[in-house]
C-alpha positions as CSV (number, residue, x, y, z in Angstrom):
1,X,0.0,0.0,0.0
2,X,1.4,3.4,-1.1
3,X,1.8,5.9,1.7
4,X,0.7,9.5,1.4
5,X,4.3,10.5,1.8
6,X,5.4,8.4,-1.2
7,X,2.5,9.8,-3.3
8,X,3.5,13.4,-2.4
9,X,7.2,12.7,-3.3
10,X,6.1,11.2,-6.6
11,X,3.9,14.2,-7.4
12,X,6.7,16.6,-6.5
13,X,9.2,14.7,-8.7
14,X,6.7,14.8,-11.6
15,X,6.1,18.5,-11.1
16,X,9.9,19.0,-11.0
17,X,10.4,17.1,-14.3
18,X,7.5,19.0,-15.9
19,X,9.1,22.3,-14.8
20,X,12.5,21.3,-16.1
21,X,11.0,20.2,-19.5
22,X,9.1,23.5,-19.7
23,X,12.2,25.5,-18.8
24,X,14.3,23.7,-21.5
25,X,11.6,24.2,-24.1
26,X,11.5,27.9,-23.1
27,X,15.3,28.3,-23.6
28,X,15.3,26.3,-26.8
29,X,12.8,28.8,-28.3
30,X,14.8,32.0,-29.1
31,X,11.8,33.9,-30.2
32,X,10.0,33.3,-26.9
33,X,13.2,34.1,-24.9
34,X,13.7,37.4,-26.6
35,X,10.1,38.4,-26.5
36,X,10.0,37.6,-22.8
37,X,13.2,39.5,-21.9
38,X,12.3,42.5,-24.0
39,X,8.8,42.5,-22.7
40,X,10.0,42.5,-19.1
41,X,12.4,45.4,-19.8
42,X,9.8,47.5,-21.7
43,X,7.2,46.8,-19.0
44,X,9.5,47.8,-16.3
45,X,10.6,51.0,-18.0
46,X,7.1,52.0,-19.0
47,X,4.9,50.8,-16.1
48,X,7.0,51.4,-13.0
49,X,7.2,55.2,-13.3
50,X,3.6,55.3,-14.5
51,X,2.2,53.3,-11.6
52,X,4.3,55.1,-9.0
53,X,3.2,58.5,-10.4
54,X,-0.4,57.5,-9.8
55,X,0.6,56.0,-6.4
56,X,2.3,59.2,-5.3
57,X,-0.7,61.3,-6.3
58,X,-2.9,59.3,-4.0
59,X,-0.7,59.2,-0.9
60,X,-1.3,61.4,2.1
61,X,2.3,61.8,3.1
62,X,5.5,63.2,1.5
63,X,8.0,61.2,-0.6
64,X,9.5,58.4,1.4
65,X,7.1,58.6,4.3
66,X,4.4,56.0,4.9
67,X,0.9,57.4,4.4
68,X,-2.7,56.5,3.6
69,X,-4.8,56.6,0.4
70,X,-6.4,60.0,-0.1
71,X,-8.0,62.2,-2.8
72,X,-6.8,65.3,-1.0
73,X,-4.3,66.4,-3.6
74,X,-6.7,66.1,-6.5
75,X,-9.3,68.0,-4.5
76,X,-6.8,70.7,-3.7
77,X,-5.7,70.9,-7.3
78,X,-9.1,71.1,-8.9
79,X,-10.8,73.3,-6.3
80,X,-8.1,75.9,-7.0
81,X,-9.4,78.5,-9.6
82,X,-5.8,79.0,-10.7
83,X,-5.7,75.4,-12.0
84,X,-8.2,76.3,-14.7
85,X,-6.1,79.3,-15.7
86,X,-3.2,76.9,-15.8
87,X,-5.2,74.7,-18.2
88,X,-6.0,77.7,-20.4
89,X,-2.5,79.0,-20.5
90,X,-1.1,75.5,-21.3
91,X,-3.5,74.9,-24.2
92,X,-3.1,78.4,-25.6
93,X,0.7,78.0,-25.4
94,X,0.8,74.5,-27.0
95,X,-1.8,75.1,-29.7
96,X,-0.4,78.6,-30.6
97,X,3.2,77.4,-30.9
98,X,2.1,74.2,-32.8
99,X,0.1,76.2,-35.4
100,X,2.9,78.7,-35.9
101,X,5.6,76.1,-36.1
102,X,3.5,74.1,-38.7
103,X,3.0,77.2,-40.8
104,X,6.7,78.1,-40.7
105,X,7.8,74.6,-41.5
106,X,5.2,74.1,-44.3
107,X,6.3,77.4,-45.9
108,X,10.0,76.5,-45.6
109,X,9.5,73.0,-46.8
110,X,7.5,74.0,-49.9
111,X,10.0,76.7,-50.9
112,X,13.0,74.5,-50.4
113,X,11.6,71.4,-52.0
114,X,9.0,72.4,-54.6
115,X,10.2,75.7,-56.0
116,X,13.1,77.1,-58.0
117,X,13.9,79.7,-55.3
118,X,17.6,80.6,-55.1
119,X,19.6,78.9,-52.3
120,X,16.8,76.4,-51.7
121,X,19.2,73.6,-50.9
122,X,20.9,75.8,-48.3
123,X,17.5,76.4,-46.7
124,X,16.8,72.7,-46.6
125,X,20.2,71.9,-45.0
126,X,20.2,74.6,-42.4
127,X,16.6,73.9,-41.2
128,X,18.0,71.0,-39.1
129,X,21.0,72.8,-37.7
130,X,19.2,73.8,-34.4
131,X,18.9,70.1,-33.5
132,X,22.5,70.2,-32.2
133,X,21.9,73.2,-30.0
134,X,20.3,73.1,-26.4
135,X,16.7,74.3,-26.7
136,X,17.0,76.1,-23.4
137,X,19.7,78.3,-25.0
138,X,17.5,79.3,-27.9
139,X,15.0,80.6,-25.4
140,X,17.8,82.4,-23.5
141,X,19.0,84.0,-26.8
142,X,15.6,85.5,-27.4
143,X,15.4,86.9,-23.9
144,X,18.7,88.6,-24.6
145,X,17.2,90.1,-27.7
146,X,13.6,90.9,-26.5
147,X,13.8,91.5,-22.8
148,X,11.8,94.7,-22.1
149,X,14.6,96.2,-20.0
150,X,17.9,94.9,-21.4
151,X,17.0,93.3,-24.7
152,X,19.5,94.2,-27.4
153,X,16.8,94.4,-30.2
154,X,14.5,96.5,-27.9
155,X,17.2,98.9,-27.0
156,X,18.3,99.2,-30.6
157,X,14.7,100.0,-31.7
158,X,14.3,102.5,-28.8
159,X,17.4,104.3,-29.8
160,X,16.5,104.4,-33.5
161,X,12.9,105.5,-33.1
162,X,13.3,107.5,-29.9
163,X,10.9,105.3,-27.9
164,X,10.4,105.6,-24.1
165,X,9.3,102.0,-23.7
166,X,10.4,98.7,-25.2
167,X,8.1,97.9,-28.2
168,X,8.4,94.1,-27.6
169,X,8.2,91.9,-24.5
170,X,9.4,88.4,-24.6
171,X,8.0,87.7,-21.1
172,X,4.4,87.1,-22.2
173,X,2.3,84.2,-23.5
174,X,2.9,85.6,-27.0
175,X,6.6,85.5,-26.5
176,X,6.4,81.9,-25.3
177,X,4.5,80.9,-28.3
178,X,6.9,82.6,-30.6
179,X,10.0,81.1,-29.1
180,X,8.6,77.5,-28.8
181,X,7.4,77.7,-32.4
182,X,11.0,78.5,-33.5
183,X,12.3,75.6,-31.4
184,X,9.9,73.1,-32.8
185,X,9.8,74.2,-36.5
186,X,12.7,71.9,-37.5
187,X,10.7,68.8,-36.2
188,X,7.7,69.8,-38.2
189,X,9.9,70.6,-41.3
190,X,11.2,67.0,-41.3
191,X,7.6,65.5,-41.2
192,X,6.2,67.9,-43.9
193,X,9.3,67.7,-46.2
194,X,9.1,63.9,-46.2
195,X,5.5,64.1,-47.4
196,X,6.4,66.6,-50.2
197,X,9.3,64.4,-51.4
198,X,7.0,61.4,-51.7
199,X,4.2,62.9,-53.7
200,X,3.4,61.6,-57.2
201,X,4.0,64.5,-59.6
202,X,1.6,63.1,-62.2
203,X,-1.3,64.3,-60.1
204,X,-0.1,67.9,-60.3
205,X,0.9,67.7,-63.9
206,X,-2.5,66.4,-64.8
207,X,-4.1,69.4,-63.1
208,X,-1.8,71.8,-65.0
209,X,-2.6,70.2,-68.3
210,X,-6.3,70.7,-67.5
211,X,-5.6,74.5,-67.2
212,X,-5.2,74.9,-63.4
213,X,-2.9,77.6,-62.1
214,X,-0.2,77.0,-59.5
215,X,-2.4,78.4,-56.7
216,X,-5.3,76.1,-57.8
217,X,-2.9,73.1,-58.0
218,X,-1.6,73.9,-54.5
219,X,-5.1,74.3,-53.1
220,X,-6.8,71.3,-54.8
221,X,-4.0,68.8,-55.1
222,X,-0.9,69.5,-53.0
223,X,-2.7,70.6,-49.8
224,X,-5.1,67.6,-49.6
225,X,-2.3,65.2,-50.1
226,X,0.0,66.7,-47.4
227,X,-2.9,67.5,-45.0
228,X,-2.2,64.3,-42.9
229,X,1.5,65.3,-42.6
230,X,0.4,68.9,-41.5
231,X,-2.0,67.5,-38.9
232,X,0.6,65.0,-37.7
233,X,3.2,67.8,-37.4
234,X,0.6,70.0,-35.5
235,X,-0.2,67.2,-33.0
236,X,3.4,66.2,-32.4
237,X,4.4,69.8,-31.8
238,X,1.4,70.3,-29.6
239,X,2.5,67.4,-27.4
240,X,6.1,68.7,-27.5
241,X,5.0,72.2,-26.4
242,X,2.6,71.2,-23.6
243,X,5.2,68.9,-22.0
244,X,8.1,71.3,-22.6
245,X,9.9,72.9,-19.7
246,X,12.7,74.6,-21.6
247,X,10.8,77.6,-22.8
248,X,8.6,77.9,-19.7
249,X,11.6,77.7,-17.4
250,X,13.2,80.7,-19.2
251,X,10.2,82.8,-19.9
252,X,7.1,81.7,-17.9
253,X,8.7,81.4,-14.5
254,X,10.1,85.0,-14.5
255,X,6.9,86.3,-15.9
256,X,4.8,84.3,-13.4
257,X,2.8,82.7,-16.2
258,X,1.6,79.3,-15.0
259,X,1.6,76.3,-17.2
260,X,1.6,72.6,-16.3
261,X,5.3,72.1,-16.3
262,X,6.0,75.3,-14.3
263,X,3.4,74.3,-11.7
264,X,4.9,70.8,-11.4
265,X,8.4,72.4,-10.9
266,X,7.1,74.9,-8.3
267,X,5.4,72.2,-6.3
268,X,8.2,69.6,-6.6
269,X,11.3,71.8,-6.3
270,X,10.4,75.5,-5.9
271,X,8.1,75.2,-2.8
272,X,9.3,74.9,0.8
273,X,8.7,72.3,1.9
274,X,8.3,70.6,-1.5
275,X,4.9,68.9,-2.2
276,X,5.7,66.0,-4.5
277,X,2.2,64.6,-3.9
278,X,0.5,67.6,-5.4
279,X,3.1,67.7,-8.1
280,X,2.3,64.1,-8.9
281,X,-1.4,65.0,-9.2
282,X,-0.7,67.7,-11.7
283,X,1.7,65.4,-13.6
284,X,-1.0,62.7,-13.9
285,X,-3.3,65.3,-15.5
286,X,-0.5,66.3,-17.9
287,X,0.2,62.6,-18.7
288,X,-3.4,61.9,-19.5
289,X,-3.6,64.9,-21.9
290,X,-0.4,64.0,-23.7
291,X,-1.5,60.3,-24.0
292,X,-4.7,61.3,-25.7
293,X,-2.9,63.5,-28.2
294,X,-0.2,60.9,-28.9
295,X,-3.0,58.4,-29.4
296,X,-4.7,60.7,-31.9
297,X,-1.3,61.3,-33.6
298,X,-0.7,57.6,-34.0
299,X,-4.2,57.0,-35.3
300,X,-3.7,59.8,-37.8
301,X,-0.4,58.5,-39.1
302,X,-1.9,55.0,-39.6
303,X,-4.9,56.3,-41.4
304,X,-2.8,58.6,-43.5
305,X,-1.7,55.6,-45.5
306,X,-4.8,56.0,-47.6
307,X,-3.4,59.3,-48.9
308,X,-0.1,57.6,-50.0
309,X,0.7,58.2,-53.7
310,X,4.1,56.3,-53.8
311,X,4.1,52.9,-55.4
312,X,7.1,51.0,-56.8
313,X,8.3,53.8,-59.0
314,X,10.8,56.4,-57.8
315,X,9.4,59.9,-57.7
316,X,11.1,63.3,-57.9
317,X,8.9,66.2,-56.9
318,X,8.0,68.7,-59.6
319,X,9.8,72.0,-59.3
320,X,7.5,74.9,-59.6
321,X,8.8,77.9,-61.6
322,X,7.9,81.0,-59.6
323,X,9.3,83.4,-62.1
324,X,10.1,86.8,-60.6
325,X,8.5,85.7,-57.3
326,X,11.3,83.2,-56.7
327,X,13.3,86.0,-55.1
328,X,10.4,86.9,-52.8
329,X,10.1,83.2,-51.8
330,X,13.8,83.0,-51.2
331,X,13.6,86.1,-49.0
332,X,10.7,84.6,-46.9
333,X,12.6,81.3,-46.4
334,X,15.7,83.3,-45.5
335,X,13.8,85.3,-42.9
336,X,12.5,82.1,-41.3
337,X,16.0,80.8,-41.0
338,X,17.3,84.0,-39.7
339,X,14.8,83.7,-36.8
340,X,15.5,80.0,-36.2
341,X,19.3,79.9,-36.7
342,X,21.1,83.1,-37.5
343,X,19.8,85.5,-34.8
344,X,19.9,83.2,-31.8
345,X,23.3,81.7,-32.7
346,X,24.8,85.1,-33.4
347,X,23.5,86.4,-30.1
348,X,25.0,83.5,-28.1
349,X,28.3,83.7,-29.9
350,X,28.4,87.5,-29.2
351,X,27.4,87.1,-25.5
352,X,30.1,84.4,-25.0
353,X,32.8,86.8,-26.1
354,X,31.9,90.0,-24.3
355,X,32.5,91.1,-20.7
356,X,28.8,92.2,-20.3
357,X,25.8,92.3,-22.5
358,X,25.4,95.6,-24.4
359,X,24.2,96.9,-27.8
360,X,27.2,96.4,-30.1
361,X,29.2,99.6,-30.9
362,X,32.7,100.9,-31.2
363,X,33.4,100.1,-27.5
364,X,32.6,96.4,-28.1
365,X,36.2,95.7,-29.5
366,X,37.6,96.7,-26.1
367,X,35.2,94.4,-24.2
368,X,36.0,91.2,-26.2
369,X,37.4,88.5,-23.9
370,X,38.0,84.7,-23.8
371,X,37.5,84.6,-20.0
372,X,34.1,83.0,-20.3
373,X,35.6,80.0,-22.2
374,X,38.6,79.9,-20.0
375,X,36.5,79.8,-16.8
376,X,34.4,77.0,-18.2
377,X,37.3,74.9,-19.5
378,X,39.1,75.2,-16.1
379,X,36.1,74.9,-13.8
380,X,35.8,71.5,-12.0
381,X,32.0,71.7,-11.9
382,X,31.7,72.3,-15.6
383,X,34.3,69.6,-16.4
384,X,32.4,67.1,-14.3
385,X,29.0,68.0,-15.9
386,X,30.5,67.6,-19.4
387,X,31.9,64.2,-18.5
388,X,28.5,63.2,-17.0
389,X,26.6,64.3,-20.1
390,X,29.1,62.5,-22.4
391,X,28.7,59.3,-20.5
392,X,24.9,59.6,-20.7
393,X,25.1,60.5,-24.4
394,X,27.4,57.6,-25.4
395,X,26.3,54.9,-23.0
396,X,22.6,55.9,-23.0
397,X,22.3,56.2,-26.8
398,X,24.1,52.8,-27.3
399,X,21.9,51.0,-24.8
400,X,18.7,52.6,-26.0
401,X,19.5,51.7,-29.6
402,X,20.3,48.1,-28.7
403,X,16.9,47.9,-26.9
404,X,15.2,49.6,-29.8
405,X,16.7,47.1,-32.2
406,X,15.5,44.2,-30.2
407,X,12.1,45.7,-29.6
408,X,11.7,46.5,-33.4
409,X,12.6,42.9,-34.2
410,X,10.0,41.6,-31.7
411,X,7.2,43.9,-33.0
412,X,7.9,43.4,-36.7
413,X,9.6,40.0,-37.2
414,X,8.8,37.8,-34.3
415,X,5.7,35.5,-34.5
416,X,5.7,34.8,-30.7
417,X,2.6,35.6,-28.7
418,X,2.9,38.7,-26.5
419,X,4.5,40.9,-29.1
420,X,1.3,42.9,-29.4
421,X,1.5,43.7,-25.7
422,X,5.1,44.9,-26.1
423,X,4.0,47.1,-29.0
424,X,1.2,48.6,-26.8
425,X,3.7,49.2,-24.0
426,X,6.0,51.2,-26.3
427,X,3.1,53.7,-26.7
428,X,3.5,54.9,-23.1
429,X,7.0,56.5,-23.5
430,X,5.7,58.4,-26.5
431,X,3.3,60.3,-24.3
432,X,5.4,60.6,-21.1
433,X,6.3,64.3,-20.5
434,X,9.8,64.7,-19.0
435,X,8.4,66.4,-15.9
436,X,5.8,63.7,-15.3
437,X,8.4,60.9,-15.9
438,X,10.8,62.6,-13.4
439,X,8.2,62.7,-10.7
440,X,7.3,59.0,-11.3
441,X,10.9,58.0,-11.1
442,X,11.4,59.9,-7.9
443,X,8.6,57.9,-6.3
444,X,9.9,54.6,-7.9
445,X,13.5,54.7,-6.6
446,X,12.8,56.1,-3.2
447,X,10.7,53.0,-2.5
448,X,12.5,50.5,-4.6
449,X,15.6,48.9,-3.0
450,X,18.0,50.0,-5.8
451,X,20.7,52.4,-4.7
452,X,20.5,54.6,-7.8
453,X,18.6,57.6,-6.5
454,X,20.8,60.7,-6.7
455,X,23.2,59.0,-9.2
456,X,23.7,59.1,-13.0
457,X,22.0,55.8,-13.3
458,X,18.5,57.2,-12.6
459,X,19.2,59.8,-15.3
460,X,20.3,57.0,-17.7
461,X,17.0,55.1,-17.0
462,X,15.0,58.3,-17.5
463,X,16.6,59.1,-20.8
464,X,16.2,55.6,-22.2
465,X,12.6,55.4,-21.1
466,X,11.6,58.8,-22.4
467,X,13.4,58.7,-25.7
468,X,13.1,55.0,-26.6
469,X,10.4,55.8,-29.2
470,X,13.0,58.0,-31.1
471,X,15.3,55.1,-31.6
472,X,12.4,52.7,-32.1
473,X,11.2,54.7,-35.0
474,X,14.5,54.6,-36.9
475,X,15.0,50.9,-36.2
476,X,11.5,49.9,-37.2
477,X,11.7,51.6,-40.5
478,X,15.0,49.9,-41.1
479,X,14.2,46.4,-39.9
480,X,11.0,46.0,-42.0
481,X,13.3,46.1,-45.1
482,X,15.4,43.2,-43.7
483,X,14.6,39.9,-45.2
484,X,14.3,36.9,-42.9
485,X,16.5,34.5,-44.9
486,X,19.9,35.5,-43.4
487,X,18.9,35.4,-39.7
488,X,17.0,32.1,-40.3
489,X,20.0,30.6,-42.1
490,X,22.3,31.6,-39.3
491,X,20.2,30.0,-36.6
492,X,19.6,26.9,-38.8
493,X,23.4,26.5,-38.8
494,X,23.4,26.4,-35.0
495,X,24.1,30.0,-34.1
496,X,22.3,31.4,-31.1
497,X,19.9,34.4,-31.4
498,X,22.5,36.7,-29.7
499,X,25.2,35.6,-32.2
500,X,22.9,36.0,-35.1
501,X,21.8,39.4,-33.8
502,X,25.4,40.6,-33.3
503,X,27.0,39.2,-36.4
504,X,24.1,39.3,-39.0
505,X,21.3,41.7,-38.0
506,X,23.2,44.6,-36.4
507,X,25.6,45.0,-39.4
508,X,22.6,45.0,-41.8
509,X,20.8,47.5,-39.5
510,X,23.8,49.8,-39.3
511,X,22.3,52.8,-41.2
512,X,19.2,53.0,-39.0
513,X,21.3,52.2,-35.9
514,X,23.8,55.0,-36.6
515,X,21.0,57.5,-37.5
516,X,19.1,56.7,-34.3
517,X,22.3,56.8,-32.2
518,X,23.1,60.3,-33.5
519,X,19.6,61.6,-32.7
520,X,19.7,60.2,-29.2
521,X,23.2,61.2,-28.4
522,X,22.6,64.8,-29.3
523,X,19.4,64.8,-27.3
524,X,21.0,63.2,-24.2
525,X,23.9,65.7,-24.3
526,X,21.6,68.7,-24.0
527,X,18.5,67.2,-22.2
528,X,17.1,69.5,-19.5
529,X,13.4,68.9,-18.7
530,X,13.9,65.6,-17.0
531,X,17.4,66.2,-15.6
532,X,16.5,69.2,-13.6
533,X,14.2,67.1,-11.4
534,X,16.5,64.1,-11.0
535,X,20.1,65.3,-10.8
536,X,22.1,65.6,-7.6
537,X,25.2,67.8,-7.0
538,X,27.5,64.8,-7.6
539,X,25.7,63.8,-10.8
540,X,24.9,67.0,-12.6
541,X,24.6,67.0,-16.4
542,X,25.0,70.0,-18.7
543,X,21.3,70.9,-18.9
544,X,20.7,71.9,-15.3
545,X,24.1,73.5,-15.2
546,X,23.2,75.8,-18.1
547,X,20.0,76.7,-16.3
548,X,21.8,77.5,-13.0
549,X,24.1,79.8,-15.0
550,X,21.0,81.6,-16.3
551,X,19.4,81.9,-12.8
552,X,22.6,83.3,-11.4
553,X,22.8,85.9,-14.3
554,X,26.0,84.4,-15.7
555,X,25.0,84.8,-19.4
556,X,28.6,84.9,-20.7
557,X,29.7,81.5,-19.2
558,X,26.3,80.0,-20.1
559,X,26.6,81.1,-23.7
560,X,30.2,79.9,-24.0
561,X,29.3,76.5,-22.5
562,X,26.4,76.2,-25.0
563,X,28.8,76.8,-27.9
564,X,31.1,74.1,-26.4
565,X,28.1,71.7,-26.1
566,X,27.1,72.3,-29.8
567,X,30.7,71.6,-30.9
568,X,30.8,68.4,-28.9
569,X,27.5,67.4,-30.5
570,X,29.0,68.0,-34.0
571,X,32.0,65.9,-33.0
572,X,29.8,63.0,-31.8
573,X,27.8,63.2,-35.1
574,X,31.0,63.1,-37.2
575,X,32.6,60.3,-35.2
576,X,29.4,58.2,-35.4
577,X,29.1,58.6,-39.1
578,X,32.9,57.9,-39.5
579,X,32.7,54.7,-37.4
580,X,29.7,53.6,-39.4
581,X,31.6,53.9,-42.7
582,X,34.7,52.2,-41.2
583,X,32.6,49.3,-40.1
584,X,31.0,48.9,-43.5
585,X,34.3,49.0,-45.2
586,X,35.8,46.4,-42.8
587,X,32.9,44.0,-43.5
588,X,33.0,44.5,-47.2
589,X,36.6,43.2,-47.1
């Protein structure tokens, strides 16, 4: 007669063997292993700050202190009449800057791509130059120009026209809209120019043969085709503006104009004592708004496929002969680029070389100095911040692109179950504002037993989480063109997935990998909105350091450091492109 003990041992042994067989089957299925590992990483990066952000908004006590569940912070936020003014200011700022940026980008894209305006190739090239420059510095440049008391342009106009008061005031909602639009115009330009490049010229040629004028062709043919790109650019710039802290930090805070990001900053950092619970409640509201608009943006980009006019043939956009108006078009495009590139860059270069800010005149030659550059290059704090940002740029961009490559493979090539869940999880970082992500990470790593709070590692996790979609977009567009034969042949010959990924897939994906790496490295090097909430004195990157220079009134050292950051960005871009070419040449041998 079998005892109960023997039966229990037999069942345990059978369960153990079943578990071992399941574990072996799991490790022998590379698709399932990769999907599981990538899914865990993406879920951790996306869900942990999201859930902890909600958790913090419902806690009764401060960060790190045990408390109870409460609705007090939401009641406090939405019973305050100033909250609705905050909503209004945020939507006016975001929608106004998005509309203006889309109009400027559409005008610049049409002139540089579709017309015979002189210097159009130069306009197309320089439209992306601001991407290597810290956005916070572009806002500072316009405050130097348009400050009502000390603005160079205001003082020049007052002297010329004998005015008693400054005619322009950057410290206003209109000034915020203007500056943010100039910052986001290059992003909209990239979206709209891609749509103009891919148009079928036969549609416009048919309309001209039928007797339509250029204006009629633009209104009836060109505009309806690029309308999805225009709407996508507007929505993306709206999200970028409403979550931005660069322009509000420089303009809104001194002007006491409250938007979502300034309110979160005031409650989390500016208040004494800080109220991270209330900041989390406002951050949750901002996250919900941005998620809705990112959802609409993604729906719009998917539905826009029905407007696609590109098939298997290669298209070259028809060049419109503007006649004598081509010089006017060139002047308009030149004016846009003066506002975006020439004026702010010139101002910062000028400020970086003078002892104090003044309207340029004969005495300027006596005030030129290299002290601002010398103080930055010899200052220990600046040197440490530069090293920190370089580490975050190089290591963060590399890790993010590796994760993006694996995630793109999972969502486009893998047939394993669960890839749909991973694709859905990648939606969250698209919509995560930097300020909201920072508050969520604060709550996460105060409670989680990982000793990374106050170190560079929390910044690294924040950067990878927030900007993963940038790398994912470049890798997805590249990996869909990769045929399955080579990876399958490699694994059929006994190579593991990691070996196949390293020796077969990554070399084939090099163009997209390098392009995404360049984008991420330049963003990480100048990131500010998230860093200002998460850095500590021993782990300070360049973004917060630039902001503290501004707060202290050290415009000269700030401008010189911004020039150095831009040069470092250019060096990173050149080095990445060079390494990409060397790798390709080595493999071809």
